[in-house]
C-alpha positions as CSV (number, residue, x, y, z in Angstrom):
1,M,155.4,97.3,181.9
2,Q,152.7,98.9,184.0
3,T,151.0,102.0,182.5
4,F,148.7,104.6,183.9
5,F,146.9,106.2,181.0
6,T,143.4,107.6,181.9
7,D,140.3,106.3,180.2
8,E,140.0,109.6,178.4
9,Q,143.5,109.2,177.0
10,L,142.8,105.7,175.8
11,K,140.0,106.9,173.7
12,V,142.7,108.5,171.4
13,P,143.7,105.7,169.0
14,A,147.4,106.6,168.9
15,L,147.6,106.6,172.7
16,A,145.7,103.3,172.9
17,R,148.1,101.7,170.5
18,S,151.2,103.1,172.3
19,N,149.7,101.8,175.6
20,E,149.5,98.3,174.1
21,I,153.1,98.4,173.0
22,L,154.4,99.8,176.3
23,R,152.5,97.1,178.3
24,S,154.2,94.4,176.2
25,C,157.7,95.5,177.3
26,V,159.1,93.4,180.2
27,H,162.3,95.5,180.8
28,C,164.5,92.5,179.9
29,G,167.2,94.6,178.2
30,F,167.9,92.2,175.3
31,C,167.4,95.2,173.0
32,T,170.5,97.0,174.4
33,A,172.8,94.3,173.1
34,T,171.8,95.0,169.5
35,C,171.2,98.8,169.6
36,P,173.8,100.7,167.5
37,T,173.5,104.0,169.4
38,Y,173.8,102.2,172.8
39,Q,177.0,100.5,171.5
40,V,178.4,103.9,170.4
41,L,177.3,106.1,173.3
42,G,176.8,103.7,176.2
43,D,173.9,105.7,177.6
44,E,170.9,103.8,178.8
45,L,168.7,106.6,177.5
46,D,170.2,105.9,174.1
47,S,168.9,102.4,174.1
48,P,165.4,101.2,173.1
49,R,164.6,100.4,176.8
50,G,165.7,103.9,177.9
51,R,163.7,105.6,175.1
52,I,160.7,103.5,176.0
53,Y,160.8,104.9,179.5
54,L,161.1,108.5,178.2
55,I,158.2,108.0,175.8
56,K,156.0,106.4,178.5
57,E,156.6,109.3,180.9
58,M,156.0,111.9,178.2
59,L,152.8,110.4,176.8
60,E,151.3,109.4,180.1
61,S,151.7,112.8,181.6
62,G,150.3,114.4,178.5
63,R,153.0,117.0,178.6
64,A,154.9,118.6,175.7
65,A,158.2,117.1,174.8
66,D,161.3,118.6,176.5
67,A,164.8,119.0,175.2
68,R,166.2,116.0,177.1
69,T,163.6,113.6,175.7
70,V,163.9,115.1,172.2
71,K,167.7,114.6,172.2
72,H,167.5,110.9,172.9
73,L,164.6,110.2,170.6
74,D,166.4,112.1,167.8
75,R,169.4,109.8,168.3
76,C,167.3,106.8,167.5
77,L,168.1,105.4,164.0
78,S,164.8,103.6,163.7
79,C,166.9,100.7,162.5
80,L,164.5,98.3,164.3
81,S,167.2,95.9,165.3
82,C,165.5,95.9,168.7
83,M,162.3,94.5,167.2
84,T,164.3,91.6,165.8
85,T,165.9,90.9,169.1
86,C,162.9,91.5,171.4
87,P,161.5,88.2,172.9
88,S,158.3,89.9,173.9
89,G,157.4,91.3,170.4
90,V,157.4,95.0,171.5
91,H,156.5,96.9,168.3
92,Y,159.0,99.7,168.9
93,M,158.4,101.1,165.3
94,H,154.9,102.2,166.0
95,L,155.9,103.6,169.4
96,I,158.8,105.7,168.2
97,D,156.7,107.0,165.2
98,H,154.0,108.1,167.6
99,A,156.5,109.8,169.9
100,R,158.1,111.7,167.0
101,A,154.7,113.0,165.9
102,H,154.1,114.1,169.5
103,V,157.5,115.9,169.5
104,E,156.8,117.6,166.2
105,A,153.4,118.8,167.6
106,T,154.5,120.0,171.0
107,Y,158.2,120.9,170.9
108,R,159.7,124.1,169.4
109,R,163.2,123.2,168.1
110,P,166.0,125.8,167.8
111,L,165.8,127.9,164.6
112,T,168.7,126.0,162.9
113,D,167.0,122.7,163.6
114,R,163.7,123.9,162.2
115,A,165.4,125.3,159.1
116,L,167.3,122.1,158.3
117,R,164.4,119.8,158.8
118,F,162.2,122.1,156.7
119,V,164.7,122.0,153.9
120,L,165.0,118.2,154.0
121,A,161.2,117.7,154.1
122,K,160.7,120.1,151.2
123,V,163.6,118.9,149.0
124,L,164.4,115.2,149.4
125,P,160.9,113.7,148.5
126,Y,160.8,115.7,145.2
127,P,163.3,114.5,142.6
128,I,163.4,117.7,140.6
129,R,164.0,119.9,143.6
130,F,166.6,117.4,144.9
131,R,168.5,117.6,141.6
132,I,168.5,121.4,141.8
133,A,169.7,121.2,145.4
134,I,172.5,118.9,144.5
135,A,173.7,121.3,141.8
136,L,173.6,124.2,144.2
137,A,175.4,122.1,146.9
138,K,178.2,121.3,144.5
139,M,178.9,125.0,144.2
140,G,179.1,125.3,148.0
141,R,181.1,122.2,148.6
142,P,184.6,123.9,148.5
143,F,183.5,126.1,151.4
144,A,182.1,123.2,153.5
145,R,184.8,123.5,156.2
146,L,184.0,127.2,156.7
147,I,180.5,126.3,157.9
148,P,180.3,125.8,161.7
149,D,177.2,123.5,161.6
150,A,178.4,119.9,161.3
151,R,175.0,118.9,159.9
152,V,175.4,121.3,156.9
153,Q,178.9,120.0,156.4
154,A,177.5,116.5,156.3
155,M,175.0,117.5,153.7
156,L,177.7,119.0,151.5
157,D,180.0,116.0,152.0
158,M,177.2,113.6,150.9
159,V,176.7,115.3,147.5
160,P,177.5,112.8,144.8
161,K,180.3,113.6,142.3
162,R,178.0,112.7,139.4
163,V,174.2,112.9,139.1
164,P,172.7,110.7,136.3
165,P,170.5,112.2,133.7
166,V,166.7,111.8,134.2
167,S,165.5,108.3,133.2
168,R,162.4,108.4,131.1
169,N,161.7,104.9,132.5
170,D,160.5,106.5,135.7
171,D,157.7,108.3,133.8
172,P,154.2,106.8,134.2
173,Q,153.9,104.0,131.6
174,S,153.7,100.3,131.0
175,F,156.5,98.0,129.9
176,A,155.4,94.8,128.0
177,P,157.0,91.5,129.1
178,E,159.4,89.6,127.0
179,G,157.4,86.5,125.8
180,T,154.3,85.3,127.6
181,R,153.0,87.5,130.4
182,K,153.1,85.8,133.7
183,M,152.0,88.7,135.9
184,R,151.4,92.4,136.0
185,V,153.3,94.4,138.7
186,A,153.5,98.0,139.7
187,L,157.0,99.4,140.3
188,M,157.5,102.1,143.0
189,T,160.2,104.3,141.5
190,G,161.0,106.2,144.7
191,C,161.9,109.8,145.1
192,A,165.6,110.4,146.1
193,Q,166.6,107.3,144.1
194,K,165.3,108.9,140.9
195,A,167.8,111.7,141.4
196,L,170.8,109.7,142.8
197,N,170.8,106.4,140.8
198,T,168.5,105.8,137.9
199,D,170.3,102.5,137.1
200,I,168.4,100.7,139.9
201,N,164.9,101.2,138.4
202,D,166.2,100.5,134.9
203,A,167.7,97.2,136.0
204,T,164.6,96.3,137.8
205,I,162.4,96.9,134.8
206,R,164.7,94.9,132.5
207,L,164.9,92.0,134.8
208,L,161.2,91.7,135.5
209,R,160.4,92.0,131.8
210,R,162.8,89.3,131.0
211,L,161.0,87.1,133.6
212,G,157.6,87.6,132.0
213,C,156.3,90.6,134.0
214,E,154.4,93.5,132.6
215,V,155.8,96.4,134.6
216,V,153.6,99.4,135.3
217,V,154.8,102.8,136.6
218,P,151.5,104.2,138.0
219,K,150.4,107.8,137.3
220,G,150.2,109.9,140.4
221,M,152.7,107.9,142.4
222,G,155.4,109.7,144.4
223,C,157.4,109.6,147.6
224,C,156.2,106.8,150.0
225,G,156.2,109.2,152.9
226,A,159.0,107.6,154.9
227,L,161.3,110.6,155.1
228,T,158.7,112.9,156.6
229,H,157.1,110.2,158.6
230,H,160.3,109.5,160.5
231,M,160.7,113.3,161.1
232,G,157.3,113.3,162.9
233,R,155.7,115.3,160.1
234,E,152.6,113.1,160.1
235,G,150.4,115.3,157.9
236,E,152.9,115.5,155.1
237,A,153.8,111.8,155.3
238,H,150.1,110.8,155.2
239,G,149.6,113.1,152.2
240,F,152.3,111.3,150.2
241,A,151.0,107.9,151.3
242,A,147.4,108.7,150.4
243,A,148.4,109.8,146.9
244,N,150.2,106.5,146.4
245,I,147.2,104.5,147.7
246,R,145.0,106.2,145.1
247,A,147.6,105.5,142.3
248,F,148.0,101.9,143.2
249,V,144.3,101.3,143.7
250,A,143.5,102.8,140.3
251,E,145.8,100.1,138.8
252,M,144.4,97.3,141.0
253,D,140.8,98.2,140.1
254,G,141.7,98.7,136.4
255,E,143.8,96.1,134.7
256,G,144.8,94.5,138.0
257,L,148.0,94.0,139.8
258,D,149.7,90.8,141.1
259,A,152.3,92.8,143.2
260,I,153.6,96.2,144.1
261,V,157.3,95.9,143.7
262,I,159.7,98.1,145.8
263,N,163.5,98.1,145.3
264,T,164.3,100.6,148.1
265,S,163.8,98.8,151.4
266,G,163.1,101.9,153.4
267,C,160.1,102.6,151.2
268,G,159.0,99.0,151.4
269,T,158.9,99.0,155.2
270,T,156.7,102.1,155.1
271,V,154.3,101.0,152.3
272,K,153.8,97.6,154.1
273,D,152.7,99.7,157.1
274,Y,150.1,101.7,155.2
275,G,147.3,99.5,156.7
276,H,148.4,100.6,160.2
277,M,148.9,104.2,159.3
278,F,145.4,104.6,157.9
279,R,143.6,102.1,160.2
280,N,141.2,104.8,161.5
281,D,140.8,106.6,158.1
282,P,138.1,106.2,155.5
283,V,140.7,104.8,153.1
284,A,141.7,102.0,155.6
285,A,140.4,99.2,153.3
286,D,142.4,100.5,150.3
287,A,145.5,101.1,152.4
288,A,145.4,97.5,153.7
289,R,145.0,96.2,150.1
290,V,148.1,98.2,149.0
291,A,150.1,97.1,152.0
292,G,149.1,93.5,151.3
293,L,150.4,93.6,147.7
294,A,153.7,95.4,148.5
295,C,156.8,93.3,148.3
296,D,160.5,93.8,148.1
297,I,162.1,93.0,144.7
298,S,163.9,90.1,146.3
299,E,160.6,88.6,147.5
300,L,159.1,88.8,144.1
301,L,162.2,87.3,142.4
302,Q,162.1,84.4,144.8
303,R,158.4,83.8,143.9
304,I,159.1,83.9,140.2
305,G,162.4,82.0,140.3
306,L,165.7,82.9,138.6
307,P,167.6,80.6,136.3
308,E,170.8,79.1,137.9
309,G,174.0,80.6,136.6
310,A,177.6,79.5,136.3
311,A,180.1,80.7,138.9
312,K,181.0,84.3,138.1
313,G,184.4,84.3,140.0
314,M,183.2,87.4,141.9
315,R,183.0,87.9,145.6
316,V,180.0,89.9,146.8
317,A,179.9,91.3,150.3
318,Y,176.2,91.6,151.1
319,H,175.1,94.5,153.3
320,A,171.8,93.8,154.9
321,A,169.8,97.1,155.1
322,C,168.1,97.5,158.4
323,S,164.8,98.3,156.8
324,L,165.0,95.0,154.9
325,Q,166.3,92.6,157.6
326,H,164.6,94.2,160.6
327,G,161.8,96.3,159.2
328,Q,160.6,93.6,156.7
329,Q,162.3,90.5,158.2
330,I,163.8,89.6,154.8
331,K,167.1,88.1,155.6
332,T,168.0,85.3,153.2
333,A,166.3,86.0,149.9
334,P,168.8,88.5,148.5
335,K,171.8,86.3,149.4
336,D,170.1,83.2,148.0
337,L,169.3,84.9,144.7
338,L,172.9,86.2,144.3
339,R,174.3,82.7,145.0
340,R,171.8,81.1,142.6
341,V,173.0,83.2,139.6
342,G,176.7,82.4,140.4
343,F,178.1,84.9,142.8
344,E,180.2,84.1,145.9
345,V,178.4,85.8,148.8
346,V,180.1,86.8,152.1
347,E,178.7,88.7,155.0
348,P,180.4,91.1,157.4
349,A,180.7,90.7,161.1
350,D,177.8,92.3,163.1
351,S,175.7,92.4,159.9
352,H,172.7,93.2,162.1
353,L,174.1,96.7,162.9
354,C,173.1,99.8,161.0
355,C,175.5,101.6,158.6
356,G,174.4,104.9,160.0
357,S,172.4,106.1,156.9
358,A,168.8,105.7,158.2
359,G,167.0,108.1,156.0
360,T,168.0,111.6,157.0
361,Y,169.9,110.4,160.1
362,N,173.4,110.8,158.5
363,L,172.5,114.4,157.8
364,L,170.9,115.2,161.2
365,Q,173.2,113.2,163.5
366,P,176.5,113.2,161.5
367,E,178.9,112.3,164.4
368,I,177.1,109.1,165.4
369,S,176.5,108.3,161.7
370,R,180.2,108.6,160.8
371,E,181.1,106.2,163.6
372,L,178.6,103.6,162.4
373,K,179.7,104.1,158.8
374,A,183.4,103.5,159.7
375,R,182.5,100.3,161.6
376,K,180.4,99.0,158.8
377,V,183.0,99.8,156.1
378,R,185.7,98.1,158.2
379,T,183.7,94.9,158.5
380,L,182.8,94.9,154.8
381,E,186.3,95.5,153.6
382,A,187.6,92.8,156.0
383,K,185.9,90.3,153.7
384,A,188.0,91.4,150.7
385,P,185.1,91.7,148.3
386,D,185.1,92.6,144.6
387,V,181.8,94.5,145.1
388,I,179.4,95.4,147.9
389,S,175.7,94.7,147.3
390,A,172.8,96.4,149.2
391,G,169.1,96.7,148.7
392,N,168.6,100.4,149.7
393,I,169.9,103.6,148.1
394,G,170.6,105.3,151.4
395,C,172.9,102.5,152.5
396,M,174.6,102.5,149.1
397,M,175.3,106.2,149.3
398,Q,176.5,106.0,153.0
399,I,178.8,103.0,152.5
400,G,180.0,104.2,149.1
401,S,181.2,107.5,150.6
402,G,183.6,105.5,152.9
403,T,185.1,102.9,150.7
404,G,186.8,102.4,147.3
405,V,185.0,99.1,146.8
406,P,182.2,99.4,144.2
407,V,178.7,99.5,145.8
408,V,175.8,98.4,143.7
409,H,172.2,97.4,144.2
410,T,171.5,93.7,144.5
411,V,169.1,93.9,141.5
412,E,171.8,95.4,139.3
413,L,173.9,92.3,139.9
414,L,170.9,89.9,139.3
415,D,170.1,91.8,136.0
416,W,173.7,91.6,134.9
417,A,174.0,87.9,135.7
418,T,170.8,87.1,133.7
419,G,171.6,89.0,130.5
420,G,171.6,92.7,131.4
421,P,174.5,95.2,131.1
422,T,177.4,95.5,133.5
423,P,176.5,97.8,136.4
424,A,178.1,101.3,135.9
425,A,180.0,101.0,139.1
426,L,181.8,97.9,137.8
427,A,182.3,99.1,134.3
428,S,184.2,102.3,135.2
């Protein structure tokens, strides 16, 4: 793609990076075949290629974002399926992230939009605030249909029936391995996950200790920054990320770390990108070190190795989270691990398509999200599974709200198969 940025514009690192990405696009349109929003809406501007044109024109002209551009950029899930498909290697993730930061800096949204986004940014990344918000939302849930804004209705509809008690395993501490220590790893405990499902981190800690890992929950660690980053709130996102970099580096330079383990794939995609996020910052070297040690729990388990298990007589439908299969290009590891410990693993049709969760997308774009959820649930249920497995809390909540089939994290099944307790969703 030909671009016309001025020499002065290209002195700005973000614009220079976007120019590189834009120039790598050859207009082939392969991305439209795998874009969920294009499949639902059928509008070229709701495809990656269409959004790339909108972003190019906006950034090249140096103008503020307008309502038309914002509408189509907001509809992007950031599922990154287009990056998996693209034969030219267009790094759409960095481009859309830059565009959203530009939108946030130059566009004044309607008051209701600003209010909703402010609430999400100030609540979801903070587990205590999130728990309080869930309690308040439960009180308002009976009146959801009286609220005219579909986004507020979606927020109330997504409120879980039960919120688990706080797990003290999420507090900063160190867990000794069972037997000889093979490695020392830090566990990113997440933010929303600590409020919605504490079983995931508990299962991760049990499994890693059983495999000979000392597991550390670093002091000062918090939200990875993904939620605010994808809303264009760059300052807040970088603040979260910088705090995590300091927390992880303190452990790396202290007793040392062999890996930074992440069991929420949306967080993993962001942490692995810290090197890029801080490439022009004084902490660039430390950010790159952290990004280099970050790995999904399935990657680490493949590295360590799991014992083979007897057949469990249980069919698991594996849902591939977009942030795992497209964002991190991890496609076979979770399935291989499940099969190794004895589960029958099946995959739904169109497994590359998003379930519609996508961070805060299901709250900000509820109509499109509901359509994608219905499609995903249909394809999963068509496999007649006993349980649905996923590697991301957002996907679990999204799919779980549309099916009666139990939905659990992959690590819960692996923990159970190797000596841990039965996952709560299966025990009830």
